[in-house]
C-alpha positions, 0 to 999 in steps of 0.5 A: 610708437611702441617698442618691445624687447625679446630674450635672445637664446644660446646656440652652439654651431661646431666647426670641425677640422680635418686632417688625416688620422695621424695620432698619438694613440692608435688602438688596434683590435685583433683580426679573425680567419677560420681557415688557417689562411693568415700567414706572416704579419706586421705593422707599419709605423710612419711620422711626418716628423724629421726628429725622433719619434718614441714609441710603445707597442703595448701588447695587450696582455704581456709587455711593451716594445718601445723604440725610436723612428722619424720620417726618413726611417719608418719603423716595420714591427714584426708580429708573427705568423698564422691564426693565433698571434698577437693580431690573430685570433682563431674565429672559434673565439668569437663571442668571448671577451679577449684579454690577450690579443691586439695592440695599443700604440702611443707615440711622443709625435703624431705618428700613422700606423698601417697594420697588414699581413700576407695570406697565402695567395692573399694579402690583406691590411688596413690604416688605423684612425687613431683617435678619429676612429674612437666613438660610441655609434658604428655601422658595419659592412664588409665583403658581400659574398656576392651582389645584392641578390645572388650569393657566391657559393663557397665554403670558409668565407668568414665575416667580422667585427672586432671591438676593443674598448678603451676604457674600463667598464665599457658596455657594448650594445650590439643590434644586426638589423639584416640577420634573418631568423636563420642567420647563425652567428658564431658561438651565439647562433639566430639573433633576434630584434634585441641588442647583444650585450657585452662588457669590456675592461680597457684594452679587451676585445670582442669579436662577432662573426658569421661563416658562410658555406655553401649550404647558408651562405644566403642567411649568413653573408648579410648578417653583420651588414647595417650592425649598430655597435654603440658603446652605452651606459647603464641606461642604454644612452651613448657613453662619449666617456667610453669610446671604443675602436672597431675593425671590420672585415672579410676573410676569403671574401669577395665583391663578384657574382663568381667564386673565381678568386678571393681575398682578405678586405678589412680596415678600421671604420669610425663613428657616425660623428665623422662619416658625412653626406658626400663621398667620391670613389676613385675606381682602381684597376678591377672589373665591374663585378667587384669595383662596387660601393657599399653605404649604410645609412644611419637614418630613416628615409635617407635618399642616396644620389649618384653621380649628377643624377638628380632623381634618387637612386635607393631610399634607405632606412637606418641599417639599411644598405645599397651595393652600387656595382661598378658600372656606376663609374664614370668610365672603366679604367683606373683613376674613373670616379663615382660621386655619391650623396645623401639629401643633406648631412642630417642623413650620412652614411658610412661609405665601404669600397670594393677596391682591386686588380683584374685577375686572369684565368680561373683567378679574374676576382682573386686581386681584391681589397676593401675601404672604409672611405672618407667623406668630402669635407672642405677641411680635408687640407692636410699633406700625407707624410708618409706611407711606408714601404707602400711595395711590400708587407713584410719581405714580399714584394708587391706593386704600389699604387695610389689613388687621390681626389684633389681639387681642380686647380690645386697643387699636387707634388708626390715624392718617393722616398727611399735609402736605395743610395745609402742616403734617405732621400725623397725623388719628385714624381713627375705629375706633368704626365697626368691627367685627372678625371673631372668628378661628375656630378662634383664640380671642382673635384677631380680624381687620378690613379697611380701605380708603380710607385715603390718606397716611402709616399709623400702627397701634398696639395695646398687644398683639399687631398684624400688619399688611399694606397693599395698594393698587388702580388700576385693574386694578393691586393691590399691597402686602405685611406691614409687622409681624410678622416676628421680629427681636430682642431675644432672649434665651436661657435657660440652664437646668441642668434643662430638665424643671424649666423656668425656676424657682428652688429653694429652699435646704433650708438657707438657705431662700434661692432658687437659680435652675435654671441660669445666668439669661437672657443678651441674644444681640444687645445690638448692635442697641440702644442701651441695654437692662435686665432688668424684673421685675413688682412686681404693679402695675408694671414696675421694673428687676430686683433686683440688675440694672444697665442694660446687663447682659449676663446676669441670673440671677434670684434669686426667683420672679416675672415678667421681661422684657427692654426693648431701646431705641433711642435715634433712634426715641425713644418708639417705640424701647423693643422689649419680650421676651415675659414670662418667668415664673419659679416655684418649681422642682417636685422631682426627687429622683431626678435623672432629669429627670422631676419627682416630680409625675408620676415613677411611680418616684420612686427609679429602682429599677424598682418602680412608686410605687404598689407602695411605697405604702398605695395611693390615698385617696378624698375624701368630699366629701359635707359639704364643710366636713368632709370625710373622707379614707380609705385602704383603706377605713379612715378616716384621722387627717388634720385639715384646713381647708376655706375655700368662697367664692362672690363676684358682682361682687367682693362676697360670695355666699352665695345665687347660686353653688354647690360640692357633692359627693359620697362618691367625691371628685366634685364640682360648681361652678355659677355661674348665668347673670349679667352681671357677673363672679362666682366660686366658690372651694373649698379644702382646707388645713393638712392635718395630713399631707402627700398627693399630690394629683390632680384631674381633669375628671369624664368628661363634656364640659365647656360653655364660658361667657362669660369662663370660667377657673379657678385652681388653687393648692397649699400651701405656696407653695414647692410645684408641680403639675403639669398633664398634658394630652396633648390639648390640652383647656386653654389656660393662661396661662403669663405670668399675664397673665390675656390670653394663654392658650396650648395646652401644648407638649412638655417631655420628652415630654409637654405639661405645666405645673408651678407653685404656681399654674396659670390655666386655660380650657377649648380651645374647640378641643378636643371631647374627653372631659377626659383632663387631670391635675392632680398634685402631690406632699407638698401640705398644701392645694389651691384651686380658683376658678372665674370667669366673666365675663358668662356668658349660660348657667350655667357649670359645672364637674365634678371629682374630687380624690382622693390618690395612693400615700398613703405607707408608711414601712415602716422607721419603727419599725426597732430600729437603722436607722429613717428617716422617708422615704417607701418610694417615695423610700427606696431601702432601704424596709425598713432592712436593709441590701438595696436594694429594687431587689435584694429586688424580684429586679430587678438593682442593677448595678455601683454597687450604689446601688439604682437598677436597672441599671448606671448613673443613668439620665436622661431626657435619655440616653434611659434613662427615659420621660416618666414616669420609668419606666426604659427602658435597661436594658429593664424591665417594670414589669408584673412584680411585685416578690418576695413572701413567699408566707407573709406576702404582704408584698413582701420589700423591705417585710420586713426580712430576714436576711442569708446567714451564713458559718461557714467561709470556702473556702480557697486551693488548690494542685495540679498540671496534671491534678489534682482540687481543690475549694473549700468554704463552710459558711453557714448562714441561718434559712430552710436555703435558700441559693442558691451561685453561685461566682465566677472573676476574669477579668483579661481583661474591662474595664481591671482585670478583672472577677468572673464567674459559673461557669456549667458552660459549662467542664466541667472546674468543677462544683458551681458552685451548691453548697456545693463547687466541683470543678475537675478536669483542672486547667490553668493557664488555671483560675488565678486568684481564685475567690469564691462569692456566697450569698444566700437568695430572702427577702434577695437581697442577696449575701454575698461570700465571702472579703472583702478575701481573695481566694481562689485557684487555683495551678497547678502545672506539672509538670517537664520531661522529665529530661535523662538520659545516653543510655548509663549504665555500670556495673560488673556486679561492682558489682552495680548497682540500678535505684536507681543509675540517674541524671539529670543534674546541675543546671542541666541539670535543677532540683534537689530532683527524685525519680527514678523508674524505668519499664520502658516509655513511651508519651507517649500513654498514660500506663498503660504501663510499670511502676515498677521497685523501686530495688533490681531489678539492672540489666540490661545493654543494657536500656533504662530510662524515667526519671520525675521528680516535683518538690518539689511532688508534680508528676509530668514530664510524659514520661519520658527513655531511657537504656541501661544497660552492665554491662562484666564483662571476661574476660581469656581466654590461649590458654594457661594457660602459656607460655615467654619467646617463645611466642606466646599469644592473649589474647581479652577478653570482657563488655566493649561492642563497638566502633565495628569490632564494631559494623560487622563484626556489621552488614555491612547497615549503612552506616557514614556518619562515624567517630569524630566528637567532639562539643562535649562530647567523646563520640566517636561512630561513625554508621551508616545502615540502608538500608532503609526502616522505620516509627519504631516498627519502627526502634526495636523492632530497635535492641536487637538492635544489641547493647550501645552503639547508640542512635538518632541523637540530636542534641547540637549543630549541629557535630555535626548538620552533620557528620553531614548533610554525609556522608549527603549524601556517601553519596547517602543523602539522600531515599532512606530515611526517617532516623528521629532519637532524637526524640518530640512529647510530647502533654502538652508540645504543648496547642496541636497545632503541628506544631513544639512538644513535641519533645524527644530520647529522653534528654530534651533538648528540641529547640533551636528555634534550630537550626532544622532543619525543612525548608521546608514540612514 
């Protein structure tokens, strides 16, 4: 058995906790109007702090107003009246930088800020979102002036987006996806597809606005819908250091399809990170025409679902919007609800709600307003304390109302505060008469609306809480949310492996817990005065073990439930803000470190073989006798012992007659809890198994009927093990934080909706109606316990399940004679212990690491190399291809001990000359007598250090590459290098490499160059010279040790031309001989050099045999080489150009030109006719060349006829077939390229 390890990867998981938009800083951009209808305007400040709070209202472009207030004395700041105040600007200033409008409000303790104004028969208000409203990415909407298809034809309608910068040098990008070519933004005109860019300094504002008149309402009313407003850097990337605040609104607007009444609709919105994918809307007192919902998508393919519907209501792309009419609420009355969601948190939407109160007569739609609505979050659990003067806008009286979303079973406290009696007191509102409405499609939530409220309002609950206020006076309506938008405290969780989740591992040596990562970190300590990490001890929340007050980082040291509590001292009892509960479980195993936990990993050792093919198959539980189950594998009863427990309770007391559980032969079972007004439960456990099993629990394929208070608990043993729920269709909801109250659908982790824990508490999802397909899977368990509980069920609670065992372990090498282990095959990379990895014996690729893992790298999910179930996808692999098996035994080869090929005689290195044929040979044996051979060559050009590559026949010179002998013909230097052979057999695919540690190689010797010889060699005839007397030039002109061979002819293009002459053969005067050399390695020179033989035999003949003194005697000499004069006299057709030139070596030559144009071959063939001593011109040095060439030019012979040199191009020495390579003089000298004799263009 082998083990391997994998580097871990860092992930960050954020836990954001929510509280209301209470804040120490508030940014108030200006609002606008075009009709002069805005009248008196006010800012209301309130706080939970019972102590005095200092505030500063900074007037942009002006001074600062300061003061103090507290919880019982909310402060009203009077702004002024009309369209030209610090809050308002005339619409003709839109599309310009505004540096003298709006406010920045700061306080010594967090406060609420509500802006309200009267506008004749209309009223407007919005709540500041504080720091929760600051961001870089927003989507806008406002009153639509009609429904989705029909525009209200009315004048004086205005919609706007008002933006304020919080930092200097802020760049705003605005894109308007719903503005068409005829849309007209005020002071801008038509808008194309490109963003509009604006630069702002801190406190400056910019307004985009559109007007709607009877003539252009159709084109303008949606122009600002879905607008993407961003704060960006110079590269157009969103800039988190430059957040902005945005208010959107409509003046003289309406949601209705008729013009019978209009109103103000305005609110401050939050950025994309603060919106969500689930919303509950509470109906106010309006009619279906304007009790509308507007959703704006930020991602393509956003699916919208309504209430309990499972089919898509509408699909939106980024910037698209949908208007949902009031008839989609659960009822027509006040407090009814509408549940809206997308397919998940990856597709958030911006949510706007039309609210109001039915009017009468010709003003049926007069009372309207608009809220920006917060998303659902289990952490939105903060009280509202308080909504200042709910029944007032300035001195004008309004009818105050609130709408509330809260949890079923949660407490609800409402108080109204006033000083009407002369002393400020809070009076409790009687909530016993309230009748909340359950939310259709979102179990566990309820809604209500309360009217006729006056004074300052407190709303408190011990669970999630979402509160909005609205008020009415005659035809005017206003309001906004006071709670629900996300703001810190926040925590980041630093995990090593995200797939394991927030958990601790058990150190196998010490038994201590080790957290999966670096722990929790508080991300916003500046917001709080103090904080602490807490853990739940089963009864109470206490400071976490090994932590201190104000620790920024905490690393859990054991499983349990944790949270962070941040405190703002000035808020007193209202100043503790709690994060959501962070459960820490024991980590599920991930034995192959691929990021997929063992419980759901279908290939536990990443060898490309399914666990099912590395096991003994599945296990069946016969539950006919629940007290004594029979466990079988492949119809064989397994000798596994276990304990069972059946426990039934009714109202906490033991029961033996009411509740029941029955089982059947195939693992099916059924629990039944009859109708009961109290709490009842039935539990069944299989535990203390003598052999660990991989267990799976599923529901039988029948729809489940949910009954009152029903939930289930599934626990596995030992307690350091986990079981994993796979629920792709969200058929269950899970109590992730173990509060027995908050049950949620699963979200995706590593591409699957999964949840792992030692104990999983769950319910059936009321929103799901599909046939159950979920699975609970746990590996290596020795027990499992299921508890079915109901509370006050009015019908029988029945659960039909099935339990079985997966992949019963098989340990092939348990009894191996030399290499046994106790590891099941699906964890063991060498299942049969024969030192050959399973991946290889299966016929798959073990890669370059030879680590038992398919492919060349250790795969992980995070690197997209395995899929969510642990199957390798990179490299591409087909798991449907079964491992190779022995046809005789039908066993897989990887589960059958094999034997490697044995090499008897290793290949040995060889040497050859270019053009030779060589071979490598190996002798090997194997019991099967069937061996596969693959010869390889080490290619130094690959990678950084070279790689072995298969010889595959692509080079015709190499044959036998799949046999015991590799034959290489016509060798050349490109074939030089190391060779080896790899051997294997079908039953043992692990390769045996030849020559381990001592590579064998091919050495290719280069033949010697053409020998350098004297062009003419002279011998005395009387010495009887022979062929053996011919010589080559001594070193260094030629290497030493060369063997000389002489031929009578030579053609460089045909090596067969020429006959080898016997060294004893006499030389013939005037004959040209061709000399070839062979080096000490037996390599024959690639060319032959020419030399001409002169055999002078001087004979002196006098004219008389005797003479007297004074007689004239003529003496004739014969048998000697001709002189230059003799040659000149004998060849009058030749032109002498240069006489008696002495070259650098002292040789004297005379040069002649044949004026007749001939080919080289003709010229060469003619040469013997010129007699001894004549040869083709061979240049010996540059001085000679220059002298001869100058003589040719002087005689005007250049360019007239071909002037052939004694120079030939040798093909064997020109492998690249270049025009200027391979040139040699006839005497064997190589043409010196430095002479640069080539003419331009030649």
